[in-house]
Steps between C-alpha positions, in 0.01 A plus 500: 500500500709780350816376330761747617804460277801728544495737201872573487806290438779551755713805427842339518841587359852372564632813672227502765620477864166545674169328434159628604267212588126558545191293434244612242381839370127579532270291271434791265856469379419146389170599332666812343228731630726758669406809697604849405842552656601131488829417334496181294811360668610332821357670811317743274176525692394859564418385856840340560781676680819337378568740218409811702741375769779446245413834338570672831817307576657565157318819403389339173214735403306205354185525291195324647303428191411216264761583240811348344698793640415398858609138430827609344576724802464208738698255286782758461517553876504130580770430241719788622467394861549128419164408652299214344143389570369146530174460690472152647134426411433388142135413538224490761126456514268739678139462612490882550661719238726724707871551568508332841792261547287297743242451229735302276422128466665213315812707461766411245844642572774612267834320532693793649793281595538387140517867395763570770711219362499679167538857621804448719563864590191524711597513864190655659130418487265780596165355608208739475352350820579251769423155620124541558292254309528537123761773530818496292726367777235239588491365147876517465547289811259243350685514166852443630396184685494334157871581476571395862599858581414703807523860616734597781424802717726804475261744668154443645420874512271647238596477218608144578819390328594140421760324281531167322774324311447415135779304333810699612343833571315662794178680412333740743125554527332811638129486593389857459176646635256449209461801271125484501220707650377189675823489701465853634320380813786262575752785450301715742538232766877473470692639797762648268230695317348625824844629613548676170152658524574619853807677374336630185115493477522580128652157425257269314505132409666561164774705667557206736540263209733739315734495798469119531548423132781745415795307650402185315423649160791735475834362386 
């Protein structure tokens, strides 16, 4: 079994109002054997689409390289936009060494609620995936049962929006379409994407996510 430990501590700070919640980066980020073009930071896989999506939304002109400069660019952006990162999976085992969420076994979760109790300005959780097995929302639902909390539906359309009450504040959750190549087939099957493609055949799956993500990432 491969011992897949999350390589990064949560990127949290007191001014943050939004929190990105994913699962685990690909195993190579744990072993430290990165590919050319990887960034050694949250969501830094050269194959991932979160940073290219944010790059388009905010016109960031990011570097996609394994350098300190690329890390600093991303941290600066997150800090300026008051966006923190706390993936929910701390550890998992894998019989096959790949990045599949479904391949995770014996999963240990981070205590996201405990972090939210500390970082009281956070009012929105941005899940990088939905409630399918081993997705961020799926694990979060499991996690909050320990606190006797539950999600209430605000919108059942994609991206699904929920809320929950923590102490004396209401926190919203948004389950975004996953920013991964593996999710492209799911995007292609969405009615909203088909409608967009009918209107503009040049639209691709990243463009679709840019339009979906923008209202939730922008202040």
